[in-house]
PDB file of N, CA, C and O in Angstrom:
ATOM      1  N   MET A   1     170.406 138.752 111.152  1.00  0.00           N
ATOM      2  CA  MET A   1     170.525 137.710 112.145  1.00  0.00           C
ATOM      3  C   MET A   1     171.551 136.665 111.717  1.00  0.00           C
ATOM      4  O   MET A   1     172.222 136.079 112.566  1.00  0.00           O
ATOM      5  N   GLY A   2     171.678 136.428 110.438  1.00  0.00           N
ATOM      6  CA  GLY A   2     172.637 135.433 109.972  1.00  0.00           C
ATOM      7  C   GLY A   2     172.086 134.029 110.071  1.00  0.00           C
ATOM      8  O   GLY A   2     170.877 133.812 109.993  1.00  0.00           O
ATOM      9  N   LYS A   3     172.988 133.080 110.245  1.00  0.00           N
ATOM     10  CA  LYS A   3     172.592 131.676 110.291  1.00  0.00           C
ATOM     11  C   LYS A   3     171.752 131.399 111.536  1.00  0.00           C
ATOM     12  O   LYS A   3     172.075 131.846 112.637  1.00  0.00           O
ATOM     13  N   LEU A   4     170.675 130.655 111.338  1.00  0.00           N
ATOM     14  CA  LEU A   4     169.774 130.314 112.434  1.00  0.00           C
ATOM     15  C   LEU A   4     170.114 128.908 112.920  1.00  0.00           C
ATOM     16  O   LEU A   4     169.640 127.911 112.375  1.00  0.00           O
ATOM     17  N   THR A   5     170.939 128.854 113.950  1.00  0.00           N
ATOM     18  CA  THR A   5     171.332 127.565 114.522  1.00  0.00           C
ATOM     19  C   THR A   5     170.180 127.009 115.347  1.00  0.00           C
ATOM     20  O   THR A   5     169.219 127.723 115.635  1.00  0.00           O
ATOM     21  N   SER A   6     170.272 125.753 115.725  1.00  0.00           N
ATOM     22  CA  SER A   6     169.209 125.156 116.530  1.00  0.00           C
ATOM     23  C   SER A   6     169.099 125.862 117.883  1.00  0.00           C
ATOM     24  O   SER A   6     168.003 125.987 118.430  1.00  0.00           O
ATOM     25  N   LYS A   7     170.220 126.320 118.419  1.00  0.00           N
ATOM     26  CA  LYS A   7     170.196 127.040 119.696  1.00  0.00           C
ATOM     27  C   LYS A   7     169.465 128.372 119.543  1.00  0.00           C
ATOM     28  O   LYS A   7     168.641 128.731 120.385  1.00  0.00           O
ATOM     29  N   ARG A   8     169.766 129.105 118.468  1.00  0.00           N
ATOM     30  CA  ARG A   8     169.086 130.387 118.223  1.00  0.00           C
ATOM     31  C   ARG A   8     167.603 130.174 117.937  1.00  0.00           C
ATOM     32  O   ARG A   8     166.757 130.945 118.391  1.00  0.00           O
ATOM     33  N   ARG A   9     167.297 129.116 117.174  1.00  0.00           N
ATOM     34  CA  ARG A   9     165.891 128.827 116.858  1.00  0.00           C
ATOM     35  C   ARG A   9     165.110 128.541 118.134  1.00  0.00           C
ATOM     36  O   ARG A   9     163.982 129.010 118.291  1.00  0.00           O
ATOM     37  N   ALA A  10     165.698 127.778 119.041  1.00  0.00           N
ATOM     38  CA  ALA A  10     165.029 127.446 120.304  1.00  0.00           C
ATOM     39  C   ALA A  10     164.789 128.692 121.161  1.00  0.00           C
ATOM     40  O   ALA A  10     163.862 128.726 121.969  1.00  0.00           O
ATOM     41  N   ALA A  11     165.624 129.706 120.980  1.00  0.00           N
ATOM     42  CA  ALA A  11     165.508 130.925 121.777  1.00  0.00           C
ATOM     43  C   ALA A  11     164.508 131.931 121.188  1.00  0.00           C
ATOM     44  O   ALA A  11     164.200 132.939 121.824  1.00  0.00           O
ATOM     45  N   LEU A  12     164.002 131.662 119.980  1.00  0.00           N
ATOM     46  CA  LEU A  12     163.057 132.584 119.357  1.00  0.00           C
ATOM     47  C   LEU A  12     161.726 132.594 120.102  1.00  0.00           C
ATOM     48  O   LEU A  12     161.280 131.576 120.633  1.00  0.00           O
ATOM     49  N   LYS A  13     161.112 133.761 120.127  1.00  0.00           N
ATOM     50  CA  LYS A  13     159.788 133.913 120.719  1.00  0.00           C
ATOM     51  C   LYS A  13     158.744 133.372 119.738  1.00  0.00           C
ATOM     52  O   LYS A  13     158.992 133.348 118.532  1.00  0.00           O
ATOM     53  N   PRO A  14     157.590 132.942 120.232  1.00  0.00           N
ATOM     54  CA  PRO A  14     156.538 132.461 119.324  1.00  0.00           C
ATOM     55  C   PRO A  14     156.152 133.490 118.261  1.00  0.00           C
ATOM     56  O   PRO A  14     155.765 133.117 117.154  1.00  0.00           O
ATOM     57  N   SER A  15     156.253 134.762 118.582  1.00  0.00           N
ATOM     58  CA  SER A  15     155.906 135.806 117.613  1.00  0.00           C
ATOM     59  C   SER A  15     156.884 135.875 116.442  1.00  0.00           C
ATOM     60  O   SER A  15     156.619 136.559 115.454  1.00  0.00           O
ATOM     61  N   GLN A  16     157.997 135.182 116.545  1.00  0.00           N
ATOM     62  CA  GLN A  16     158.992 135.201 115.482  1.00  0.00           C
ATOM     63  C   GLN A  16     158.838 134.009 114.532  1.00  0.00           C
ATOM     64  O   GLN A  16     159.738 133.710 113.746  1.00  0.00           O
ATOM     65  N   PHE A  17     157.692 133.337 114.613  1.00  0.00           N
ATOM     66  CA  PHE A  17     157.372 132.248 113.700  1.00  0.00           C
ATOM     67  C   PHE A  17     156.104 132.609 112.945  1.00  0.00           C
ATOM     68  O   PHE A  17     155.194 133.216 113.509  1.00  0.00           O
ATOM     69  N   ALA A  18     156.040 132.240 111.674  1.00  0.00           N
ATOM     70  CA  ALA A  18     154.840 132.493 110.887  1.00  0.00           C
ATOM     71  C   ALA A  18     153.694 131.587 111.337  1.00  0.00           C
ATOM     72  O   ALA A  18     152.527 131.970 111.246  1.00  0.00           O
ATOM     73  N   LEU A  19     154.021 130.390 111.819  1.00  0.00           N
ATOM     74  CA  LEU A  19     153.034 129.460 112.365  1.00  0.00           C
ATOM     75  C   LEU A  19     153.451 129.142 113.789  1.00  0.00           C
ATOM     76  O   LEU A  19     154.049 128.093 114.033  1.00  0.00           O
ATOM     77  N   PRO A  20     153.146 130.032 114.747  1.00  0.00           N
ATOM     78  CA  PRO A  20     153.677 129.907 116.110  1.00  0.00           C
ATOM     79  C   PRO A  20     153.315 128.617 116.838  1.00  0.00           C
ATOM     80  O   PRO A  20     154.144 128.101 117.587  1.00  0.00           O
ATOM     81  N   GLY A  21     152.131 128.083 116.653  1.00  0.00           N
ATOM     82  CA  GLY A  21     151.740 126.870 117.368  1.00  0.00           C
ATOM     83  C   GLY A  21     152.563 125.664 116.974  1.00  0.00           C
ATOM     84  O   GLY A  21     152.743 124.738 117.764  1.00  0.00           O
ATOM     85  N   LYS A  22     153.060 125.677 115.757  1.00  0.00           N
ATOM     86  CA  LYS A  22     153.859 124.571 115.246  1.00  0.00           C
ATOM     87  C   LYS A  22     155.350 124.890 115.251  1.00  0.00           C
ATOM     88  O   LYS A  22     156.167 124.055 114.864  1.00  0.00           O
ATOM     89  N   ASP A  23     155.703 126.088 115.684  1.00  0.00           N
ATOM     90  CA  ASP A  23     157.078 126.581 115.550  1.00  0.00           C
ATOM     91  C   ASP A  23     157.548 126.413 114.107  1.00  0.00           C
ATOM     92  O   ASP A  23     158.686 126.023 113.848  1.00  0.00           O
ATOM     93  N   GLY A  24     156.661 126.712 113.191  1.00  0.00           N
ATOM     94  CA  GLY A  24     156.980 126.560 111.782  1.00  0.00           C
ATOM     95  C   GLY A  24     157.325 127.872 111.124  1.00  0.00           C
ATOM     96  O   GLY A  24     156.750 128.911 111.446  1.00  0.00           O
ATOM     97  N   TYR A  25     158.252 127.825 110.214  1.00  0.00           N
ATOM     98  CA  TYR A  25     158.649 128.942 109.392  1.00  0.00           C
ATOM     99  C   TYR A  25     159.094 130.154 110.224  1.00  0.00           C
ATOM    100  O   TYR A  25     158.346 131.121 110.366  1.00  0.00           O
ATOM    101  N   PRO A  26     160.302 130.095 110.766  1.00  0.00           N
ATOM    102  CA  PRO A  26     160.808 131.220 111.554  1.00  0.00           C
ATOM    103  C   PRO A  26     160.982 132.459 110.678  1.00  0.00           C
ATOM    104  O   PRO A  26     161.489 132.380 109.559  1.00  0.00           O
ATOM    105  N   ILE A  27     160.551 133.604 111.211  1.00  0.00           N
ATOM    106  CA  ILE A  27     160.673 134.875 110.478  1.00  0.00           C
ATOM    107  C   ILE A  27     161.247 135.959 111.388  1.00  0.00           C
ATOM    108  O   ILE A  27     160.603 136.986 111.604  1.00  0.00           O
ATOM    109  N   PRO A  28     162.458 135.744 111.928  1.00  0.00           N
ATOM    110  CA  PRO A  28     163.042 136.758 112.802  1.00  0.00           C
ATOM    111  C   PRO A  28     163.554 137.982 112.053  1.00  0.00           C
ATOM    112  O   PRO A  28     163.751 139.040 112.650  1.00  0.00           O
ATOM    113  N   ASP A  29     163.771 137.840 110.739  1.00  0.00           N
ATOM    114  CA  ASP A  29     164.241 138.964 109.935  1.00  0.00           C
ATOM    115  C   ASP A  29     163.714 138.797 108.514  1.00  0.00           C
ATOM    116  O   ASP A  29     163.132 137.764 108.185  1.00  0.00           O
ATOM    117  N   ALA A  30     163.914 139.803 107.676  1.00  0.00           N
ATOM    118  CA  ALA A  30     163.364 139.793 106.317  1.00  0.00           C
ATOM    119  C   ALA A  30     163.926 138.660 105.474  1.00  0.00           C
ATOM    120  O   ALA A  30     163.201 138.085 104.663  1.00  0.00           O
ATOM    121  N   SER A  31     165.178 138.331 105.642  1.00  0.00           N
ATOM    122  CA  SER A  31     165.782 137.246 104.880  1.00  0.00           C
ATOM    123  C   SER A  31     165.098 135.913 105.190  1.00  0.00           C
ATOM    124  O   SER A  31     164.775 135.144 104.284  1.00  0.00           O
ATOM    125  N   HIS A  32     164.884 135.652 106.475  1.00  0.00           N
ATOM    126  CA  HIS A  32     164.206 134.412 106.855  1.00  0.00           C
ATOM    127  C   HIS A  32     162.732 134.443 106.436  1.00  0.00           C
ATOM    128  O   HIS A  32     162.150 133.397 106.146  1.00  0.00           O
ATOM    129  N   ALA A  33     162.132 135.622 106.403  1.00  0.00           N
ATOM    130  CA  ALA A  33     160.746 135.739 105.952  1.00  0.00           C
ATOM    131  C   ALA A  33     160.635 135.344 104.484  1.00  0.00           C
ATOM    132  O   ALA A  33     159.711 134.625 104.104  1.00  0.00           O
ATOM    133  N   ARG A  34     161.567 135.807 103.658  1.00  0.00           N
ATOM    134  CA  ARG A  34     161.566 135.424 102.246  1.00  0.00           C
ATOM    135  C   ARG A  34     161.770 133.924 102.099  1.00  0.00           C
ATOM    136  O   ARG A  34     161.148 133.291 101.246  1.00  0.00           O
ATOM    137  N   ASN A  35     162.635 133.357 102.924  1.00  0.00           N
ATOM    138  CA  ASN A  35     162.871 131.914 102.885  1.00  0.00           C
ATOM    139  C   ASN A  35     161.607 131.158 103.300  1.00  0.00           C
ATOM    140  O   ASN A  35     161.273 130.136 102.702  1.00  0.00           O
ATOM    141  N   ALA A  36     160.906 131.654 104.318  1.00  0.00           N
ATOM    142  CA  ALA A  36     159.665 131.015 104.764  1.00  0.00           C
ATOM    143  C   ALA A  36     158.636 131.000 103.633  1.00  0.00           C
ATOM    144  O   ALA A  36     157.936 130.006 103.442  1.00  0.00           O
ATOM    145  N   LEU A  37     158.545 132.092 102.891  1.00  0.00           N
ATOM    146  CA  LEU A  37     157.617 132.141 101.765  1.00  0.00           C
ATOM    147  C   LEU A  37     157.968 131.102 100.703  1.00  0.00           C
ATOM    148  O   LEU A  37     157.085 130.447 100.149  1.00  0.00           O
ATOM    149  N   ALA A  38     159.247 130.958 100.428  1.00  0.00           N
ATOM    150  CA  ALA A  38     159.680 129.972  99.432  1.00  0.00           C
ATOM    151  C   ALA A  38     159.396 128.550  99.899  1.00  0.00           C
ATOM    152  O   ALA A  38     158.918 127.726  99.120  1.00  0.00           O
ATOM    153  N   ARG A  39     159.684 128.257 101.151  1.00  0.00           N
ATOM    154  CA  ARG A  39     159.488 126.899 101.682  1.00  0.00           C
ATOM    155  C   ARG A  39     158.018 126.527 101.774  1.00  0.00           C
ATOM    156  O   ARG A  39     157.637 125.406 101.437  1.00  0.00           O
ATOM    157  N   VAL A  40     157.182 127.471 102.234  1.00  0.00           N
ATOM    158  CA  VAL A  40     155.760 127.151 102.355  1.00  0.00           C
ATOM    159  C   VAL A  40     155.137 126.972 100.969  1.00  0.00           C
ATOM    160  O   VAL A  40     154.188 126.204 100.811  1.00  0.00           O
ATOM    161  N   ALA A  41     155.665 127.674  99.968  1.00  0.00           N
ATOM    162  CA  ALA A  41     155.177 127.492  98.598  1.00  0.00           C
ATOM    163  C   ALA A  41     155.490 126.086  98.096  1.00  0.00           C
ATOM    164  O   ALA A  41     154.726 125.521  97.313  1.00  0.00           O
ATOM    165  N   GLN A  42     156.601 125.523  98.540  1.00  0.00           N
ATOM    166  CA  GLN A  42     156.994 124.178  98.121  1.00  0.00           C
ATOM    167  C   GLN A  42     156.277 123.086  98.906  1.00  0.00           C
ATOM    168  O   GLN A  42     155.879 122.071  98.335  1.00  0.00           O
ATOM    169  N   HIS A  43     156.113 123.289 100.208  1.00  0.00           N
ATOM    170  CA  HIS A  43     155.691 122.194 101.071  1.00  0.00           C
ATOM    171  C   HIS A  43     154.427 122.441 101.880  1.00  0.00           C
ATOM    172  O   HIS A  43     153.913 121.512 102.503  1.00  0.00           O
ATOM    173  N   GLY A  44     153.920 123.648 101.888  1.00  0.00           N
ATOM    174  CA  GLY A  44     152.790 123.980 102.742  1.00  0.00           C
ATOM    175  C   GLY A  44     151.438 123.746 102.097  1.00  0.00           C
ATOM    176  O   GLY A  44     151.311 123.727 100.872  1.00  0.00           O
ATOM    177  N   THR A  45     150.443 123.571 102.926  1.00  0.00           N
ATOM    178  CA  THR A  45     149.067 123.476 102.444  1.00  0.00           C
ATOM    179  C   THR A  45     148.609 124.877 102.044  1.00  0.00           C
ATOM    180  O   THR A  45     149.240 125.864 102.424  1.00  0.00           O
ATOM    181  N   PRO A  46     147.529 124.973 101.289  1.00  0.00           N
ATOM    182  CA  PRO A  46     147.019 126.310 100.946  1.00  0.00           C
ATOM    183  C   PRO A  46     146.711 127.158 102.184  1.00  0.00           C
ATOM    184  O   PRO A  46     146.925 128.370 102.170  1.00  0.00           O
ATOM    185  N   SER A  47     146.219 126.540 103.240  1.00  0.00           N
ATOM    186  CA  SER A  47     145.944 127.264 104.485  1.00  0.00           C
ATOM    187  C   SER A  47     147.240 127.782 105.107  1.00  0.00           C
ATOM    188  O   SER A  47     147.307 128.933 105.537  1.00  0.00           O
ATOM    189  N   GLU A  48     148.263 126.937 105.155  1.00  0.00           N
ATOM    190  CA  GLU A  48     149.560 127.362 105.710  1.00  0.00           C
ATOM    191  C   GLU A  48     150.164 128.469 104.864  1.00  0.00           C
ATOM    192  O   GLU A  48     150.742 129.416 105.397  1.00  0.00           O
ATOM    193  N   GLN A  49     150.032 128.354 103.541  1.00  0.00           N
ATOM    194  CA  GLN A  49     150.567 129.383 102.661  1.00  0.00           C
ATOM    195  C   GLN A  49     149.921 130.732 102.946  1.00  0.00           C
ATOM    196  O   GLN A  49     150.604 131.754 103.003  1.00  0.00           O
ATOM    197  N   ALA A  50     148.614 130.734 103.123  1.00  0.00           N
ATOM    198  CA  ALA A  50     147.906 131.988 103.404  1.00  0.00           C
ATOM    199  C   ALA A  50     148.329 132.564 104.746  1.00  0.00           C
ATOM    200  O   ALA A  50     148.509 133.776 104.866  1.00  0.00           O
ATOM    201  N   ARG A  51     148.491 131.718 105.758  1.00  0.00           N
ATOM    202  CA  ARG A  51     148.881 132.187 107.091  1.00  0.00           C
ATOM    203  C   ARG A  51     150.302 132.740 107.097  1.00  0.00           C
ATOM    204  O   ARG A  51     150.571 133.755 107.739  1.00  0.00           O
ATOM    205  N   VAL A  52     151.218 132.072 106.380  1.00  0.00           N
ATOM    206  CA  VAL A  52     152.603 132.539 106.323  1.00  0.00           C
ATOM    207  C   VAL A  52     152.663 133.871 105.569  1.00  0.00           C
ATOM    208  O   VAL A  52     153.343 134.801 106.002  1.00  0.00           O
ATOM    209  N   LYS A  53     151.962 133.961 104.459  1.00  0.00           N
ATOM    210  CA  LYS A  53     151.940 135.223 103.705  1.00  0.00           C
ATOM    211  C   LYS A  53     151.408 136.363 104.567  1.00  0.00           C
ATOM    212  O   LYS A  53     151.957 137.464 104.560  1.00  0.00           O
ATOM    213  N   ALA A  54     150.338 136.092 105.307  1.00  0.00           N
ATOM    214  CA  ALA A  54     149.756 137.129 106.158  1.00  0.00           C
ATOM    215  C   ALA A  54     150.734 137.549 107.259  1.00  0.00           C
ATOM    216  O   ALA A  54     150.859 138.736 107.560  1.00  0.00           O
ATOM    217  N   ALA A  55     151.423 136.581 107.856  1.00  0.00           N
ATOM    218  CA  ALA A  55     152.380 136.898 108.926  1.00  0.00           C
ATOM    219  C   ALA A  55     153.554 137.706 108.392  1.00  0.00           C
ATOM    220  O   ALA A  55     154.010 138.650 109.037  1.00  0.00           O
ATOM    221  N   VAL A  56     154.046 137.331 107.210  1.00  0.00           N
ATOM    222  CA  VAL A  56     155.171 138.066 106.613  1.00  0.00           C
ATOM    223  C   VAL A  56     154.721 139.464 106.210  1.00  0.00           C
ATOM    224  O   VAL A  56     155.436 140.439 106.443  1.00  0.00           O
ATOM    225  N   ARG A  57     153.547 139.564 105.610  1.00  0.00           N
ATOM    226  CA  ARG A  57     153.016 140.875 105.189  1.00  0.00           C
ATOM    227  C   ARG A  57     152.864 141.806 106.395  1.00  0.00           C
ATOM    228  O   ARG A  57     153.150 143.000 106.301  1.00  0.00           O
ATOM    229  N   LYS A  58     152.415 141.258 107.525  1.00  0.00           N
ATOM    230  CA  LYS A  58     152.209 142.061 108.728  1.00  0.00           C
ATOM    231  C   LYS A  58     153.533 142.504 109.345  1.00  0.00           C
ATOM    232  O   LYS A  58     153.686 143.665 109.726  1.00  0.00           O
ATOM    233  N   LYS A  59     154.487 141.583 109.443  1.00  0.00           N
ATOM    234  CA  LYS A  59     155.752 141.882 110.124  1.00  0.00           C
ATOM    235  C   LYS A  59     156.745 142.622 109.234  1.00  0.00           C
ATOM    236  O   LYS A  59     157.503 143.467 109.710  1.00  0.00           O
ATOM    237  N   PHE A  60     156.739 142.302 107.938  1.00  0.00           N
ATOM    238  CA  PHE A  60     157.679 142.912 106.991  1.00  0.00           C
ATOM    239  C   PHE A  60     156.914 143.409 105.759  1.00  0.00           C
ATOM    240  O   PHE A  60     156.932 142.749 104.720  1.00  0.00           O
ATOM    241  N   PRO A  61     156.249 144.552 105.859  1.00  0.00           N
ATOM    242  CA  PRO A  61     155.451 145.057 104.737  1.00  0.00           C
ATOM    243  C   PRO A  61     156.246 145.270 103.447  1.00  0.00           C
ATOM    244  O   PRO A  61     155.667 145.265 102.361  1.00  0.00           O
ATOM    245  N   SER A  62     157.541 145.455 103.553  1.00  0.00           N
ATOM    246  CA  SER A  62     158.343 145.704 102.353  1.00  0.00           C
ATOM    247  C   SER A  62     158.702 144.428 101.601  1.00  0.00           C
ATOM    248  O   SER A  62     159.182 144.503 100.470  1.00  0.00           O
ATOM    249  N   VAL A  63     158.484 143.266 102.195  1.00  0.00           N
ATOM    250  CA  VAL A  63     158.798 141.996 101.528  1.00  0.00           C
ATOM    251  C   VAL A  63     157.649 141.636 100.591  1.00  0.00           C
ATOM    252  O   VAL A  63     156.487 141.622 100.998  1.00  0.00           O
ATOM    253  N   ASN A  64     157.977 141.348  99.345  1.00  0.00           N
ATOM    254  CA  ASN A  64     156.985 140.980  98.346  1.00  0.00           C
ATOM    255  C   ASN A  64     156.495 139.564  98.626  1.00  0.00           C
ATOM    256  O   ASN A  64     157.285 138.620  98.611  1.00  0.00           O
ATOM    257  N   VAL A  65     155.194 139.411  98.883  1.00  0.00           N
ATOM    258  CA  VAL A  65     154.647 138.092  99.188  1.00  0.00           C
ATOM    259  C   VAL A  65     153.908 137.481  98.012  1.00  0.00           C
ATOM    260  O   VAL A  65     153.100 136.568  98.187  1.00  0.00           O
ATOM    261  N   GLY A  66     154.177 137.976  96.824  1.00  0.00           N
ATOM    262  CA  GLY A  66     153.573 137.408  95.642  1.00  0.00           C
ATOM    263  C   GLY A  66     152.564 138.346  94.992  1.00  0.00           C
ATOM    264  O   GLY A  66     151.846 137.957  94.071  1.00  0.00           O
ATOM    265  N   GLY A  67     152.516 139.542  95.463  1.00  0.00           N
ATOM    266  CA  GLY A  67     151.613 140.556  94.890  1.00  0.00           C
ATOM    267  C   GLY A  67     152.418 141.773  94.530  1.00  0.00           C
ATOM    268  O   GLY A  67     153.565 141.674  94.094  1.00  0.00           O
ATOM    269  N   LYS A  68     151.816 142.907  94.714  1.00  0.00           N
ATOM    270  CA  LYS A  68     152.507 144.155  94.436  1.00  0.00           C
ATOM    271  C   LYS A  68     153.579 144.405  95.486  1.00  0.00           C
ATOM    272  O   LYS A  68     153.364 144.159  96.672  1.00  0.00           O
ATOM    273  N   SER A  69     154.716 144.888  95.053  1.00  0.00           N
ATOM    274  CA  SER A  69     155.804 145.217  95.957  1.00  0.00           C
ATOM    275  C   SER A  69     155.534 146.549  96.635  1.00  0.00           C
ATOM    276  O   SER A  69     155.161 147.520  95.977  1.00  0.00           O
ATOM    277  N   LYS A  70     155.719 146.598  97.936  1.00  0.00           N
ATOM    278  CA  LYS A  70     155.544 147.852  98.675  1.00  0.00           C
ATOM    279  C   LYS A  70     156.925 148.414  98.998  1.00  0.00           C
ATOM    280  O   LYS A  70     157.745 147.764  99.647  1.00  0.00           O
ATOM    281  N   LYS A  71     157.158 149.629  98.532  1.00  0.00           N
ATOM    282  CA  LYS A  71     158.476 150.243  98.782  1.00  0.00           C
ATOM    283  C   LYS A  71     158.351 151.447  99.625  1.00  0.00           C
ATOM    284  O   LYS A  71     159.353 152.091  99.936  1.00  0.00           O
TER     285      LYS A  71
END
């Protein structure tokens, strides 16, 4: 997807966010999913961290969310 501009972010579907109600942590592709994991680890609550990890694990099973890597 490349750079996520504000215009592209506004066009994302709710399913493309790890926290859809808040439009938090966009995960339209694996690169952004990895970034979401890093950001939520820095700034998210434990509940948000668990929800983001679950969303990334579901949408991108090959992305390592802090456990065993699935290849």
